[in-house]
C-alpha positions in Angstrom: 13.8 -21.4 -43.9 11.5 -22.2 -41.0 14.3 -21.7 -38.5 15.0 -18.3 -40.0 11.4 -17.3 -39.8 11.2 -18.5 -36.2 14.3 -16.5 -35.4 12.8 -13.3 -36.9 9.5 -13.9 -35.1 11.4 -14.3 -31.8 13.3 -11.1 -32.4 10.0 -9.2 -33.1 8.3 -10.6 -30.0 11.2 -9.7 -27.7 11.5 -6.2 -29.2 7.7 -5.6 -28.8 7.9 -6.9 -25.2 10.8 -4.5 -24.5 8.9 -1.6 -26.0 5.8 -2.4 -24.0 7.7 -2.7 -20.8 9.5 0.6 -21.4 6.2 2.3 -22.1 4.8 1.0 -18.9 7.8 2.2 -16.9 7.4 5.7 -18.3 3.7 6.0 -17.2 3.9 8.6 -14.4 0.2 9.0 -13.9 -0.8 8.5 -10.3 -2.8 5.3 -10.9 0.1 3.6 -12.8 2.6 4.6 -10.2 0.5 3.2 -7.4 -0.2 0.0 -9.3 3.5 -0.6 -9.9 4.2 0.2 -6.2 1.6 -2.3 -5.0 2.6 -5.0 -7.5 6.3 -4.7 -6.4 5.5 -4.7 -2.7 3.1 -7.7 -3.1 5.9 -9.8 -4.7 8.5 -8.6 -2.2 10.6 -6.4 -4.5 11.6 -3.7 -2.0 13.8 -1.8 -4.4 11.1 -1.6 -7.1 8.5 -0.5 -4.5 10.9 2.1 -3.1 11.7 3.4 -6.6 8.1 4.7 -6.7 8.8 7.1 -3.8 10.0 10.7 -4.0 13.3 11.3 -2.1 11.4 13.5 0.4 8.3 11.3 0.6 6.3 10.9 3.8 4.3 7.9 4.8 1.8 8.0 7.7 0.6 4.5 8.8 -2.8 3.6 10.3 -1.6 4.4 13.8 -0.4 7.9 12.8 3.3 7.1 12.8 5.2 9.1 10.2 8.1 7.9 8.2 10.0 10.5 6.2 12.6 9.9 3.5 13.6 6.8 1.6 15.6 5.2 4.4 12.6 5.1 6.8 10.2 4.1 4.0 12.6 1.3 2.9 12.5 -0.1 6.5 8.7 0.1 6.5 8.4 -1.7 3.1 10.9 -4.3 4.3 8.7 -4.9 7.3 5.6 -5.2 5.1 7.4 -7.7 2.9 8.7 -9.7 5.9 5.2 -9.8 7.4 3.9 -11.3 4.2 1.3 -8.6 4.1 -0.9 -8.8 1.0 -2.8 -5.7 -0.4 -5.6 -5.9 -2.9 -7.3 -2.8 -4.5 -11.0 -2.4 -3.7 -11.3 0.9 -5.3 -9.2 3.8 -6.6 -10.3 7.4 -7.2 -7.9 9.7 -8.9 -8.3 13.5 -9.1 -5.3 15.2 -10.6 -2.3 14.2 -8.5 -4.4 13.0 -5.6 -5.5 9.4 -5.1 -7.9 7.9 -2.6 -7.2 4.2 -2.6 -9.3 1.7 -0.6 -7.5 -1.5 0.0 -8.1 -4.9 1.5 -5.1 -5.9 3.6 -4.3 -9.4 5.0 -1.5 -10.3 7.4 -0.9 -12.8 10.1 -2.4 -10.6 12.9 -5.7 -10.1 11.0 -5.9 -13.8 10.2 -5.3 -14.7 13.9 -8.1 -12.2 14.9 -10.3 -13.8 12.2 -11.0 -10.5 10.5 -8.8 -10.7 7.4 -8.9 -8.9 5.1 -9.5 -5.5 6.7 -10.3 -2.3 4.7 -7.9 0.6 4.9 -8.2 4.0 3.2 -5.0 5.5 1.8 -4.8 9.1 0.5 -1.8 9.7 -1.7 -0.2 12.6 -3.5 1.8 11.6 -6.6 4.0 14.2 -8.2 6.3 13.8 -11.2 5.7 10.0 -11.2 6.7 9.5 -7.5 4.7 9.1 -4.3 5.1 12.3 -2.3 2.8 11.5 0.6 0.8 8.6 1.9 -1.8 8.8 4.6 -3.4 5.5 5.7 -6.3 5.1 8.2 -9.0 2.6 9.1 -12.6 3.4 8.4 -14.5 3.5 11.8 -16.5 0.3 10.8 -13.2 -1.6 10.5 -12.0 -0.3 13.9 -15.2 -1.6 15.4 -14.6 -5.0 13.7 -11.1 -5.1 15.2 -12.4 -4.1 18.6 -15.0 -6.9 18.6 -12.4 -9.4 17.4 -10.0 -8.4 20.2 -12.7 -8.8 22.8 -13.5 -12.3 21.5 -9.9 -13.5 21.3 -7.8 -15.2 23.9 -5.2 -13.1 25.6 -2.5 -14.9 23.5 -3.1 -12.7 20.4 -0.9 -9.6 21.0 -0.9 -7.1 18.1 2.6 -5.6 17.9 3.4 -7.4 21.3 0.8 -5.4 23.2 -2.8 -6.0 24.4 -5.4 -5.4 21.8 -6.7 -2.2 23.5 -3.3 -0.6 23.4 -3.1 -1.5 19.7 -6.5 -0.2 18.8 -6.4 3.1 20.7 -3.9 4.8 18.3 -5.9 3.6 15.3 -9.0 5.3 16.7 -7.2 8.5 17.6 -5.5 8.7 14.1 -8.7 7.9 12.2 -10.7 10.5 14.2 -8.0 13.1 13.5 -8.0 12.4 9.8 -11.8 12.5 9.5 -12.1 15.7 11.5 -9.6 17.4 9.2 -12.2 17.3 6.4 -12.6 15.6 3.1 -9.6 14.3 1.2 -9.6 17.1 -1.4 -9.1 19.6 1.4 -6.0 17.9 2.8 
């Protein structure tokens, strides 16, 4: 009788787990979508991370480079996974289908510069359970931190294979452009 009871309990637990997982998968609110994307990317599951994107999604990185469509976004996610980049949520503000997400990001470059983690602001639009747009930029204080770190580092640290100044200039230009376009709710 004990074995039968254990079998029944196992079936109940497995069924409840499946129902809970299915319910989570159907959450299409922006926060849930973003959390699933981040969790998948952090564990290196490129397909699961990409599944959170709309077919015509557009991702703009911290240097202002745009990636459009799932093929380009897949390549970007693969690069993030290969670089062992780690993203942790600092704060998340959701208004309707818009999300302002402040993250702390660590990767090999930021560790070499001794500034990891760095803060990045990401503004997203999530529609019908998919990420439609992604705009990332550094707050000016983080750019200053990166500039100071670059000035103090030996010439051997080359972000993206280029001198620090050439790496930082597009960050500054992109951040200035985003900030001058007004508050997130106007974009």
